[in-house]
C-alpha positions as CSV (number, residue, x, y, z in Angstrom):
1,X,-46.9,-181.5,-120.5
2,X,-49.4,-180.3,-122.9
3,X,-52.8,-178.8,-121.8
4,X,-55.7,-177.7,-124.1
5,X,-58.6,-175.5,-123.4
6,X,-61.6,-176.0,-125.7
7,X,-64.2,-173.2,-125.9
8,X,-67.2,-175.0,-127.4
9,X,-69.8,-172.3,-127.6
10,X,-70.6,-170.9,-131.0
11,X,-72.3,-167.8,-129.5
12,X,-70.4,-164.6,-129.8
13,X,-71.5,-163.5,-126.3
14,X,-70.6,-166.7,-124.7
15,X,-70.3,-167.0,-120.9
16,X,-68.5,-170.4,-121.3
17,X,-65.8,-168.7,-123.3
18,X,-65.3,-166.3,-120.4
19,X,-64.8,-169.4,-118.2
20,X,-62.3,-170.8,-120.7
21,X,-60.3,-167.6,-120.8
22,X,-60.2,-167.4,-117.0
23,X,-58.9,-170.9,-116.9
24,X,-56.3,-170.0,-119.5
25,X,-55.2,-167.0,-117.4
26,X,-54.8,-169.2,-114.2
27,X,-52.8,-171.8,-116.0
28,X,-50.5,-169.2,-117.6
29,X,-49.9,-167.6,-114.1
30,X,-48.9,-171.1,-112.9
31,X,-46.3,-171.4,-115.7
32,X,-48.3,-173.6,-118.2
33,X,-48.8,-172.7,-121.8
34,X,-52.1,-174.2,-122.7
35,X,-53.3,-174.4,-126.3
36,X,-56.7,-172.8,-126.9
37,X,-59.2,-174.2,-129.4
38,X,-62.3,-172.0,-130.0
39,X,-64.9,-173.8,-132.1
40,X,-66.1,-170.5,-133.4
41,X,-62.8,-170.1,-135.2
42,X,-62.7,-173.6,-136.6
43,X,-66.0,-174.5,-138.2
44,X,-66.5,-178.2,-138.2
45,X,-68.8,-180.3,-140.4
46,X,-71.4,-182.5,-138.9
47,X,-70.2,-186.0,-138.1
48,X,-71.6,-188.2,-140.9
49,X,-69.7,-191.4,-140.1
50,X,-68.0,-191.2,-143.5
51,X,-65.8,-188.4,-144.9
52,X,-66.4,-185.7,-142.4
53,X,-63.4,-187.0,-140.4
54,X,-61.1,-186.1,-143.3
55,X,-62.1,-182.4,-143.3
56,X,-59.1,-180.1,-142.8
57,X,-60.6,-178.4,-139.8
58,X,-61.3,-181.8,-138.2
59,X,-57.7,-182.8,-138.8
60,X,-56.5,-179.5,-137.3
61,X,-58.6,-180.0,-134.2
62,X,-57.3,-183.6,-133.8
63,X,-53.7,-182.3,-134.0
64,X,-54.5,-180.0,-131.1
65,X,-56.2,-182.6,-129.0
66,X,-53.8,-185.5,-129.6
67,X,-50.8,-184.3,-127.7
68,X,-52.7,-182.8,-124.8
69,X,-52.4,-184.7,-121.5
70,X,-55.2,-182.6,-120.0
71,X,-58.2,-180.9,-121.6
72,X,-60.5,-178.4,-120.1
73,X,-63.9,-178.2,-122.0
74,X,-65.8,-175.0,-121.6
75,X,-69.4,-175.6,-122.8
76,X,-72.8,-174.0,-122.5
77,X,-75.5,-176.3,-121.2
78,X,-78.5,-176.5,-123.6
79,X,-81.5,-178.7,-122.9
80,X,-79.8,-180.5,-120.0
81,X,-76.7,-181.4,-121.8
82,X,-73.4,-180.1,-123.2
83,X,-73.9,-178.3,-126.5
84,X,-74.0,-180.2,-129.8
85,X,-70.8,-178.5,-131.0
86,X,-68.6,-180.2,-128.4
87,X,-70.3,-183.6,-128.8
88,X,-69.8,-183.2,-132.6
89,X,-66.1,-182.4,-132.0
90,X,-65.7,-185.6,-129.9
91,X,-67.5,-187.7,-132.5
92,X,-65.3,-186.3,-135.3
93,X,-62.0,-186.7,-133.5
94,X,-62.7,-190.0,-131.6
95,X,-59.6,-191.9,-130.6
96,X,-57.4,-188.9,-130.0
97,X,-59.3,-188.5,-126.8
98,X,-58.0,-191.8,-125.4
99,X,-56.5,-191.5,-121.9
100,X,-56.9,-187.8,-121.5
101,X,-57.6,-186.0,-118.2
102,X,-60.7,-183.9,-118.8
103,X,-62.2,-181.1,-116.8
104,X,-65.4,-179.2,-117.4
105,X,-66.3,-175.5,-117.2
106,X,-70.1,-175.2,-117.8
107,X,-72.4,-172.2,-118.1
108,X,-76.1,-172.5,-118.0
109,X,-79.3,-170.5,-117.8
110,X,-80.4,-171.8,-114.4
111,X,-79.4,-174.1,-111.6
112,X,-81.6,-177.1,-112.7
113,X,-79.0,-178.6,-115.1
114,X,-76.2,-179.0,-112.5
115,X,-75.6,-182.6,-113.2
116,X,-76.2,-182.5,-117.0
117,X,-72.4,-182.8,-117.8
118,X,-72.4,-186.3,-116.5
119,X,-73.7,-187.8,-119.8
120,X,-70.7,-186.4,-121.7
121,X,-68.2,-187.3,-118.9
122,X,-69.5,-190.9,-118.8
123,X,-69.1,-191.2,-122.5
124,X,-65.5,-189.9,-122.4
125,X,-64.8,-192.3,-119.5
126,X,-66.3,-195.4,-121.1
127,X,-65.5,-194.8,-124.8
128,X,-62.0,-193.3,-124.4
129,X,-60.9,-194.2,-120.9
130,X,-60.6,-190.5,-120.0
131,X,-60.0,-189.6,-116.4
132,X,-62.6,-187.0,-115.4
133,X,-61.7,-184.3,-112.9
134,X,-64.2,-184.6,-110.2
135,X,-64.3,-180.9,-109.6
136,X,-66.1,-179.0,-112.4
137,X,-67.5,-175.5,-112.7
138,X,-71.2,-174.8,-113.2
139,X,-72.0,-171.1,-113.5
140,X,-75.4,-169.5,-114.2
141,X,-76.0,-166.0,-115.6
142,X,-75.9,-164.4,-112.2
143,X,-72.1,-165.1,-112.1
144,X,-71.5,-162.6,-114.9
145,X,-71.7,-158.8,-115.2
146,X,-70.8,-156.6,-118.2
147,X,-69.1,-159.5,-120.1
148,X,-67.0,-160.5,-117.2
149,X,-67.1,-163.1,-114.4
150,X,-68.2,-161.2,-111.3
151,X,-68.7,-164.0,-108.9
152,X,-65.5,-164.6,-106.9
153,X,-66.6,-168.1,-105.9
154,X,-66.8,-169.1,-109.6
155,X,-63.4,-167.5,-110.2
156,X,-62.1,-169.6,-107.4
157,X,-63.7,-172.8,-108.7
158,X,-62.3,-172.2,-112.2
159,X,-58.8,-171.9,-110.6
160,X,-59.4,-175.1,-108.7
161,X,-60.6,-177.0,-111.7
162,X,-57.8,-175.8,-114.0
163,X,-55.2,-176.6,-111.4
164,X,-56.7,-180.0,-110.7
165,X,-56.7,-180.8,-114.4
166,X,-53.0,-179.9,-114.7
167,X,-52.2,-181.8,-111.5
168,X,-54.0,-185.0,-112.6
169,X,-52.5,-184.8,-116.1
170,X,-49.0,-184.4,-114.7
171,X,-49.5,-187.3,-112.2
172,X,-50.8,-189.7,-114.8
173,X,-48.0,-188.8,-117.1
174,X,-45.5,-189.7,-114.3
175,X,-47.3,-192.9,-113.6
176,X,-47.1,-194.1,-117.2
């Protein structure tokens, strides 16, 4: 079973990337070999509804997403929503998202945006029939110290979310 972790932040000092790397560590300890897509390393064009979907980096991203049974999206929260980079990725890659299990690892500046990932999760459910993992991570700046996750509750939630994503993906694969 294929798992994919997407680090959607374009910021070099990204907290959400730290969440993604912790999820990767947990999944590897559990015997999985997740693929890792860092959007900083794969610059994507803006979705224009025309030729952008033919861009080589879009095709490369789609090739990583397509075989994944489960996807963990690590995204910063900007203006009460997932960042534009991950929404652009989804718009560019479209149908390869169909029937995926998707979990979320979110970092934000404050506690007021806790439910902001629901817009993106609803879109994935309705547009691509994704199964959304009901346990997601929401971490604010206080969970990090010296470029590391310092909050043990957040580390535990990451493990729960990563394992739930793998479990749901394996269960759905058996059911189909």
